[in-house]
BALO-198577 format. One record per residue (C-alpha): x, y, z. Coordinates in nm, 2 decimals. Example, Ala and Ser with C-alpha at 12.3 -4.5 7.8 and 13.67 -1.06 7.14 Angstrom:
<sites>
1.23, -0.45, 0.78;
1.37, -0.11, 0.71;
</sites>
This chain:
<sites>
1.27, 0.40, 3.17;
1.14, 0.56, 2.86;
0.77, 0.64, 2.86;
0.75, 0.83, 2.53;
0.42, 0.76, 2.36;
0.40, 0.58, 2.03;
0.34, 0.77, 1.71;
0.15, 0.63, 1.41;
0.25, 0.66, 1.05;
0.03, 0.58, 0.75;
0.16, 0.26, 0.59;
0.07, -0.04, 0.37;
0.19, -0.39, 0.41;
0.23, -0.56, 0.07;
0.35, -0.87, -0.09;
0.53, -0.82, -0.42;
0.65, -1.14, -0.60;
0.81, -1.36, -0.33;
0.88, -1.08, -0.09;
0.69, -0.86, 0.16;
0.75, -0.51, 0.27;
0.61, -0.20, 0.45;
0.53, 0.07, 0.20;
0.51, 0.45, 0.27;
0.43, 0.76, 0.08;
0.72, 1.00, 0.12;
0.49, 1.28, 0.24;
0.35, 1.06, 0.52;
0.69, 1.01, 0.69;
0.79, 1.22, 0.98;
0.97, 1.53, 0.84;
1.32, 1.42, 0.96;
1.27, 1.08, 0.78;
1.19, 1.23, 0.44;
1.56, 1.27, 0.36;
1.84, 1.01, 0.37;
2.01, 0.97, 0.71;
2.01, 0.82, 1.05;
1.66, 0.92, 1.14;
1.51, 0.74, 0.84;
1.73, 0.43, 0.90;
1.63, 0.42, 1.27;
1.26, 0.45, 1.18;
1.27, 0.17, 0.93;
1.47, -0.05, 1.17;
1.21, 0.00, 1.44;
0.92, -0.06, 1.20;
1.08, -0.40, 1.10;
1.20, -0.49, 1.45;
1.58, -0.47, 1.39;
1.85, -0.51, 1.50;
1.72, -0.83, 1.67;
1.98, -1.05, 1.84;
1.71, -1.32, 1.86;
1.66, -1.30, 1.48;
1.28, -1.33, 1.51;
1.14, -0.98, 1.45;
0.88, -1.04, 1.73;
0.87, -0.67, 1.80;
0.82, -0.55, 1.44;
0.67, -0.60, 1.10;
0.96, -0.80, 0.97;
0.95, -1.18, 0.91;
1.32, -1.25, 1.01;
1.42, -1.33, 0.65;
1.58, -1.12, 0.38;
1.26, -1.15, 0.18;
1.05, -0.99, 0.46;
1.28, -0.73, 0.61;
1.21, -0.45, 0.36;
1.07, -0.09, 0.35;
0.97, 0.11, 0.05;
0.91, 0.48, -0.01;
0.72, 0.61, -0.31;
0.65, 0.97, -0.42;
0.54, 1.15, -0.74;
0.83, 1.17, -0.98;
0.98, 1.50, -1.08;
1.17, 1.32, -1.37;
1.04, 1.36, -1.72;
0.84, 1.06, -1.85;
0.81, 0.89, -1.51;
0.52, 0.86, -1.28;
0.67, 0.77, -0.94;
1.01, 0.75, -0.77;
1.07, 0.43, -0.58;
1.33, 0.39, -0.30;
1.40, 0.06, -0.13;
1.57, -0.02, 0.20;
1.69, -0.37, 0.29;
1.69, -0.39, 0.67;
1.95, -0.62, 0.83;
1.79, -0.86, 1.07;
2.05, -0.88, 1.35;
2.29, -0.60, 1.26;
2.26, -0.23, 1.29;
2.23, -0.11, 0.94;
2.00, -0.05, 0.64;
2.14, -0.13, 0.30;
2.04, 0.12, 0.02;
2.28, -0.01, -0.24;
2.04, -0.20, -0.46;
1.68, -0.27, -0.57;
1.43, -0.54, -0.49;
1.29, -0.68, -0.81;
1.00, -0.85, -0.63;
0.89, -0.53, -0.46;
0.92, -0.34, -0.78;
0.60, -0.53, -0.87;
0.43, -0.40, -0.56;
0.57, -0.05, -0.62;
0.37, -0.03, -0.95;
0.05, -0.14, -0.77;
0.11, 0.09, -0.47;
0.15, 0.39, -0.71;
-0.22, 0.35, -0.80;
-0.34, 0.25, -0.45;
-0.17, 0.55, -0.30;
-0.31, 0.80, -0.55;
0.03, 0.89, -0.69;
-0.07, 0.84, -1.05;
-0.21, 1.10, -1.28;
-0.58, 1.00, -1.30;
-0.57, 1.06, -1.67;
-0.32, 0.77, -1.71;
-0.53, 0.52, -1.52;
-0.78, 0.34, -1.74;
-1.12, 0.23, -1.61;
-1.05, -0.12, -1.73;
-0.74, -0.26, -1.88;
-0.37, -0.22, -1.82;
-0.21, 0.08, -1.65;
0.15, 0.14, -1.76;
0.33, 0.27, -1.45;
0.67, 0.44, -1.53;
0.89, 0.39, -1.22;
1.22, 0.56, -1.15;
1.42, 0.32, -0.93;
1.61, 0.57, -0.72;
1.86, 0.33, -0.55;
2.02, 0.24, -0.88;
1.90, 0.51, -1.12;
1.70, 0.29, -1.36;
1.36, 0.28, -1.52;
1.11, 0.00, -1.46;
0.78, -0.03, -1.64;
0.51, -0.21, -1.46;
0.20, -0.32, -1.65;
-0.07, -0.33, -1.38;
-0.41, -0.47, -1.45;
-0.70, -0.24, -1.36;
-1.07, -0.31, -1.31;
-1.33, -0.04, -1.25;
-1.04, 0.21, -1.20;
-0.88, 0.01, -0.92;
-0.58, -0.23, -0.92;
-0.69, -0.59, -0.99;
-0.52, -0.80, -0.73;
-0.69, -1.13, -0.76;
-0.65, -1.36, -1.06;
-0.53, -1.70, -1.18;
-0.16, -1.62, -1.23;
0.05, -1.87, -1.03;
0.40, -1.78, -0.91;
0.62, -2.05, -0.75;
0.71, -1.95, -0.40;
0.37, -1.79, -0.34;
0.09, -2.00, -0.20;
-0.21, -1.85, -0.38;
-0.28, -1.72, -0.74;
-0.32, -1.35, -0.81;
-0.33, -1.11, -1.10;
-0.03, -1.10, -1.33;
0.19, -0.79, -1.34;
0.45, -0.77, -1.62;
0.77, -0.59, -1.54;
1.02, -0.44, -1.79;
1.36, -0.35, -1.65;
1.49, -0.09, -1.90;
1.87, -0.10, -1.97;
1.93, -0.28, -1.64;
2.31, -0.29, -1.66;
2.50, -0.06, -1.43;
2.65, 0.20, -1.64;
2.98, 0.34, -1.53;
3.11, 0.04, -1.34;
3.48, -0.01, -1.37;
3.57, -0.23, -1.67;
3.24, -0.19, -1.85;
2.87, -0.14, -1.81;
2.77, -0.50, -1.81;
3.08, -0.69, -1.70;
3.28, -0.48, -1.45;
3.59, -0.69, -1.51;
3.56, -0.67, -1.88;
3.52, -1.05, -1.91;
3.22, -1.28, -1.94;
3.42, -1.54, -1.73;
3.70, -1.48, -1.49;
3.92, -1.69, -1.26;
3.82, -1.56, -0.92;
4.08, -1.61, -0.64;
3.92, -1.64, -0.30;
4.17, -1.62, -0.01;
4.16, -1.93, 0.20;
3.90, -2.10, -0.02;
4.04, -2.15, -0.37;
4.00, -2.04, -0.73;
3.67, -2.06, -0.92;
3.54, -1.98, -1.26;
3.30, -1.68, -1.22;
3.07, -1.47, -1.42;
3.04, -1.13, -1.26;
2.77, -0.92, -1.41;
2.58, -0.60, -1.32;
2.23, -0.63, -1.46;
1.93, -0.59, -1.23;
2.17, -0.62, -0.94;
2.55, -0.70, -0.93;
2.58, -1.08, -0.91;
2.86, -1.33, -0.89;
2.78, -1.66, -1.06;
2.98, -1.97, -1.00;
2.94, -2.33, -1.11;
2.76, -2.55, -0.85;
2.99, -2.85, -0.92;
3.31, -2.64, -0.85;
3.19, -2.57, -0.50;
3.05, -2.92, -0.43;
2.68, -2.88, -0.51;
2.44, -3.01, -0.77;
2.21, -2.70, -0.80;
1.92, -2.89, -0.65;
1.98, -2.78, -0.29;
1.70, -2.64, -0.08;
1.75, -2.39, 0.20;
1.80, -2.64, 0.48;
2.11, -2.79, 0.30;
2.29, -2.45, 0.30;
2.15, -2.23, 0.58;
2.21, -2.49, 0.85;
2.58, -2.52, 0.75;
2.78, -2.23, 0.90;
3.10, -2.34, 0.72;
2.91, -2.33, 0.38;
2.77, -1.98, 0.46;
3.12, -1.85, 0.55;
3.26, -1.99, 0.22;
2.98, -1.82, 0.02;
3.05, -1.50, 0.20;
3.42, -1.52, 0.12;
3.33, -1.58, -0.25;
3.09, -1.28, -0.24;
3.35, -1.05, -0.09;
3.62, -1.16, -0.34;
3.37, -1.09, -0.62;
3.27, -0.75, -0.48;
3.64, -0.65, -0.48;
3.69, -0.77, -0.84;
3.38, -0.58, -0.95;
3.50, -0.26, -0.78;
3.20, -0.24, -0.55;
3.42, -0.22, -0.24;
3.78, -0.13, -0.19;
3.86, -0.34, 0.12;
3.71, -0.67, 0.25;
3.59, -0.49, 0.56;
3.35, -0.28, 0.36;
3.15, -0.59, 0.27;
3.00, -0.60, 0.62;
2.80, -0.29, 0.55;
2.71, -0.39, 0.19;
2.54, -0.72, 0.24;
2.26, -0.66, -0.01;
2.50, -0.64, -0.31;
2.65, -0.82, -0.48;
2.45, -1.14, -0.48;
2.62, -1.48, -0.50;
2.46, -1.76, -0.70;
2.55, -2.10, -0.83;
2.43, -2.26, -1.15;
2.41, -2.61, -1.29;
2.26, -2.79, -1.59;
1.90, -2.92, -1.56;
1.83, -3.23, -1.35;
1.53, -3.37, -1.16;
1.46, -3.24, -0.81;
1.18, -3.19, -0.56;
1.09, -2.82, -0.48;
1.04, -2.70, -0.12;
0.66, -2.74, -0.17;
0.71, -3.11, -0.26;
0.64, -3.06, -0.63;
0.87, -3.27, -0.86;
1.06, -3.05, -1.11;
1.16, -3.26, -1.41;
1.47, -3.20, -1.62;
1.28, -3.11, -1.93;
1.08, -2.83, -1.74;
1.39, -2.60, -1.71;
1.69, -2.48, -1.90;
1.92, -2.47, -1.60;
1.92, -2.47, -1.22;
2.01, -2.16, -1.01;
2.04, -2.11, -0.64;
2.11, -1.76, -0.49;
2.19, -1.62, -0.15;
2.05, -1.30, -0.01;
2.18, -1.13, 0.30;
2.39, -1.43, 0.38;
2.13, -1.70, 0.34;
2.00, -1.92, 0.06;
1.69, -1.76, -0.08;
1.36, -1.96, -0.06;
1.29, -1.88, -0.43;
1.47, -1.62, -0.64;
1.52, -1.25, -0.60;
1.36, -1.05, -0.88;
1.68, -0.85, -0.95;
1.88, -1.17, -0.95;
1.64, -1.31, -1.21;
1.72, -1.01, -1.43;
2.09, -1.10, -1.39;
2.01, -1.46, -1.48;
1.81, -1.37, -1.79;
2.08, -1.13, -1.91;
2.37, -1.36, -1.85;
2.18, -1.65, -2.02;
2.14, -1.43, -2.33;
2.51, -1.38, -2.37;
2.71, -1.67, -2.51;
2.99, -1.80, -2.30;
2.88, -1.69, -1.95;
2.85, -1.96, -1.69;
2.48, -1.91, -1.69;
2.45, -1.94, -2.06;
2.67, -2.25, -2.06;
2.47, -2.42, -1.79;
2.16, -2.36, -2.01;
2.33, -2.53, -2.30;
2.50, -2.24, -2.47;
2.41, -2.05, -2.78;
2.19, -1.75, -2.83;
1.86, -1.72, -2.65;
1.61, -1.45, -2.55;
1.45, -1.63, -2.25;
1.52, -1.91, -2.01;
1.32, -2.10, -1.75;
1.53, -2.18, -1.45;
1.47, -2.40, -1.15;
1.50, -2.25, -0.80;
1.42, -2.39, -0.46;
1.04, -2.31, -0.48;
0.99, -2.42, -0.84;
1.06, -2.25, -1.18;
1.06, -1.90, -1.32;
1.08, -1.77, -1.68;
1.27, -1.45, -1.75;
1.36, -1.29, -2.09;
1.63, -1.04, -2.19;
1.72, -0.85, -2.50;
2.10, -0.84, -2.53;
2.31, -0.74, -2.83;
2.67, -0.71, -2.93;
2.77, -0.36, -3.04;
3.12, -0.28, -3.15;
3.25, -0.58, -2.96;
3.07, -0.49, -2.63;
2.76, -0.66, -2.50;
2.47, -0.44, -2.39;
2.12, -0.53, -2.26;
1.83, -0.31, -2.35;
1.55, -0.48, -2.15;
1.47, -0.77, -1.92;
1.11, -0.89, -1.87;
0.94, -1.11, -1.62;
0.59, -1.16, -1.46;
0.51, -1.14, -1.09;
0.21, -1.05, -0.88;
0.13, -0.82, -0.59;
-0.13, -0.78, -0.32;
-0.21, -0.56, -0.03;
-0.20, -0.76, 0.29;
-0.29, -0.48, 0.54;
-0.32, -0.10, 0.54;
-0.36, 0.16, 0.80;
-0.09, 0.28, 1.04;
0.23, 0.14, 1.17;
0.32, 0.24, 1.52;
0.67, 0.30, 1.67;
0.79, 0.46, 1.99;
0.82, 0.83, 1.95;
1.19, 0.83, 2.05;
1.28, 0.55, 1.81;
1.43, 0.78, 1.55;
</sites>
């Protein structure tokens, strides 16, 4: 029996958007965990309480959902015109791996606030009162995010009256700008890896579906709700309690990942669960959100439901919202058509917890669509700070 004492590591538990995660300063991590590798992965798994065959995270900080099984590392940036580097790990709940392949848009909000809380910002860039512009380098995907963080008396203003569907209480608004969020260098083009706004996606053993496969914010495969037997008004219980439905979504996701060039064989998808996302879209219609609030047809431009780590998300991932806003801005995509077609710079979409507005600036240059920026508002708040403890032999 192991009797190795626990060690404690400075950490901050934060909500960002509709997600929660454990935040660390790079310099506070044990030396072996300051670089990528097994030691870092093992540490973060133990912090969260994974892998957990009971899928409860009783022995860790995780919440047994994809939205709450996350760790973040921040450090001062060595890149010109950036304040901090932000690295994000999505910890699998019941499997033995940490996915570093993408970003968390929700926790990007908290990353901006944590940069100030943790003293990682140049004091000269922090106003006494007003808005602090935090220039974040998202290290997982190599992209710039600008967080506009409200400051009062030199400290992050966390309380306020900004309401975000999927979060129980109001807080201060933080505006995020995702700069050039498309994935440059993907096979077939920066924004559309296949080179097309819409493809016929063949899914072995399932069928053929129209699909928009886009890399903006996070690689995402969009399909029409009606083609897969849904209305777009579904809540988590309708999907997550149906093993056959989840298996079909995973088959579609794997087929999309292959077409997008993200994996070379279907077997690789097992260790790349964070990306791509799979989402289904539909035109507006009345439904009741998970909080019991009626959402009327005229409140939204379209309906979107998305899966994260194999389960329907309770609201909407921030990075997927960037993909939604970008695809909506480009005529002819499934997202754009569900919203009524035409050119648009912003959409409000319905998700299981309510609605969300996201904007995007897309333009056609020499016959190729590019996106320069996506914008949305979220909020963030420290829930607890101090030390997280793990057994000394955990990593």
